[in-house]
N, C-alpha and C positions, 0 to 999 in steps of 0.2 A: 683544529679538531672539533667536531660537532659534539654538543652535549647529548647524552643518551636520552632518547624519548621514551617515556613510560606511558603505556596505553591505560586509560581508565577502564576498569572492569565493569562491564555492563552485561547482565544476563537476563534471559526471559525464561520463566518457568512454564513449559508447555507440557501439561499432564505429567509432571515429574521429571521431564527432560530439561536440564539446564542448558540453554543455548547461549554460548559466549559471543557477544557482539563486539568484542574488542577487535576482532577481524570482521569486517562487514560481510553480510550475508545477502543472498539473492532470493527473491520471492517471484516465482513464476505465475503468470496470470492465465487462468483458464476461465473464459467467459461462457457460461452455459445459457447463452441468449441468442436469439436470431438476429439481433440488431445492434450489437456493440460497434463502436466506431471503426475498429480495425479488424477484429476477427469474428464479427457477428456471423453466427451460423456455422463457423468452421469446426467448433467443438460441441456440436449440439446432439450428436448421437453417442451411444455408449462406447462403441468401438473407437470413435475419434477422441473421446475424453480419455480413455485408457492409453491410446497411442501418444497423446499430448503429454499426459502425466509421466509416462515412461521416458519420453524424450527429455523432458525438463529435469527429471530426477537424475537421469544418466549424465546430463550435462552439468550437474552440480547445484541444482536448486536446493536450498535448505527448507523452504516453505513453498506450498502451492496455495494460491488465493483463488477461491471459487466464488463466482458471482452469478446470480440468477436474475439480476435486475440491471438493465443497462443504464449507466449514469452519464451517457453522452449528452451534450446539450440538446434539449428539446425531446429527449427520449420519452416514449409512451409509458404510461403507468402499467405496472404489472401487479396483479392481485397478490396478497400475502400468501394465499394458498398455492398459487402457481410458483411463486418464488421459492417457497419452502420445499415443494415437491422437487423442483429442479436441483436445489443444492443438496438436499438430503440424499436423493438418489445418487448424485455424483460422489458424495462423501462415502457412501456405502460401497459403491462400485470401486473407487480407488483404494479404499482401505482393505477390501477383500483381496485385491491383487497385490497391493503394496502396503502391508499393514503398519509399517513404521513411519509412514509419511506424516509430516507435520502440516496439517491443513488449516488454512484461514478461511473464514467466511466473510465475503464482502457484502454487508447488508447494513441498513440503517434501522431495521425493524427488530425489536427485542424478541418477539416471538419466533422469528426466523432464526435469530442468533441462538436462542435457547434450544430449539430443535436441532440445529446444526451441531452444536456442542454435544448434545445428547447422542447424536449419531456418530461423533468421533472427531469433530473439528476441535482445534485447541487455541485458536486466535480469533478475535472478532475485529474486523476492519470496517469502521463506521465512517462513511464519507461525510456524514452530517455532524460528527463530533457530539452526538447526543441531542441535537436540536430538533430532530424530526420525530423522536419517540421519547416521551418523558420517562419511560420505564427502562431505557437502555442502561443507564449507569447502575441502577439497582440490579438489573439482570446480570450484568458483567461481574458485579461484586459477588453476587450469589454463586456464579459459575467459577470465579477465581481463575480466569484465563487472561492472558495478555490482551490489551485493548489498543488498537490503532485509532488515534483521535485525529481526524482530519479537519481542516478548516474549510468551510463552505458557507455561503449565504443562500437562503431560499432553498429551492429544490432543483433537480436537474432540468425541469421545465422552465424555471424562472431565473436561474442563476446568472444567465448571460446579461440580464438587465440590472444586476446588483453589483456593479464594479466600481462604484465611486469610493475612493479612499483619499484621505489627506496624505498619508504615508502608509503604503500597503504593508511594508515589513513591520513597522511598529504596531499597526492595528492587528495584524494576524498574530504576532507574538503575544500581544496583550490578551486577545481572545482565547488563544490556546492556554495561556497561563491561568486565566480565570477558570477555564474548564478543567484543567489539571487539578486545581484546588478543590473543585466540586467533586471530581472523580476520586481524589484521595480521601475526601471526607466520607464518601460512600463506601470506602474500603477497597478500592481498586489499587492493586499493588504495581503491576507491570503495565506501564503506559509508554506508547511510542507516538510521536507526533509526526504529522504529515502536513506540510504547508498548503497542500491542495492546489498544485499547479494546474491552471486552466479552469478551476472551479470558482466561479464568480470573480475571475481575474482576467483582465485584458492581457494580450500577449506581452506587452512591455512590463506589466506588473509581475507576470510569472518570471520574466528574466530578472527583474529587480529582486524577487524572493530568492532565486537561485544565487544571484551575486552576493546576497547577504545571508546565505544559509548558515554560515558559521555562527551568526548571532543566535540562532535557535538552540545552540548548545547551552545558552544561559538558562534554558528551561530544565536542564539536568535530567533529561530523558533521551532515549535513542531517537534518531531522526530517520524517517523513511522518505525516500525521494521517488516519486512516481512521475517520470517525464516520458516514459516509453511511447514513441511514435505519436506524441500529442501534436496538436495544431501549432503550438509555440515553435515546434521544429519544422513541420512540413510547410506551414504557411510562410515562415521566414525564408526557407530555402526554395519556395515556389515549386513544391513537388507534392507528393501524396503521402498518406500514412504508410502505404506499401513500400515507398522508397525512402523511408525516414530512419532506417537502421543506423546508417553512419552518423547521422545527426544525434540519434539517441545515444550512441556510444560516446560521442563527444560530451554531451551534457551529463551522462552518467559519470564520466571521469571527473568532471568539474564538481559534481555533487559529492563524490568520494573525497576529493581534495579538501572540500569545505566541511567535511564531518559527517556525511550520511553513514548510517549503520546498516541500512537495508535498502537495496535497490529493487523496486517492484517493476517487473519487465515482462515483455512478450518474448524476448529472445535471451534465453538463459546463458547459452554458451558465451556469447559476446560480453554479457554483463559479468560473468565469472572471470573472464580474461581481464576485464577492467579492474576487478578486485585484486587479482594476482599481481598485475603490474603496479597498481597503487601501493600494495603492501611492500613490494620490493623497493619502491621509491621511498616509502616511509622508514624502511629499515636499513637504509644506507648508513654505514658507520660514520 
């Protein structure tokens, strides 16, 4: 007879809504850019943004993550004004139609984060973990919203050249641990960590991080896994991002088994199915 498993209670305070992460949640990706690696240009118009938001919410997304700056390797720079305009318009558009939506803004710029939260976003998702804007931690603390702290080196333009590690798992955990301490000292309460699959990591290093994902639980904060349709999948399978859904589902399942609390995905329905099946597996008497 198996010993009963108790889930550790983890919650996020999103504008007064307490989101319980003891059951993993799904975050749908909406890129408001013309050049994202998988869906660039697909959700660039108001009508397409609303259709995508409606689809993801109906399929079970708890959060929608809006990005106005492509972070694909080698991506072109986007001005702060352009990024702000893209995300704020999308936030206002979605909340007018779906007022209870929990929106995350995918940005490494504190001014964009500030205006996005003022427009109604309730989570800041920072791919740089505070390294590209010295005012980010202070801004998040002032806003008192959950903060997704991702590991990356350099910028989207330079990160592909910054992949030398003695032990990628140990170094990423150490870096995140140090940044969590700084963020806590600044007064940030709700922190989620993202190992940054594919960001300043070779393919083999991303797989090493996934294989060791349970070690990130030692940071004592929720873990976000963002592997959706990434090159670690489609290059390994010798296919394309468009044909990487099955591979994404496989790795999302592994991430859940190893302790991920949030799956950040392009395909919400399939990710929610992974969560349901994983929960049934975890709850077997």
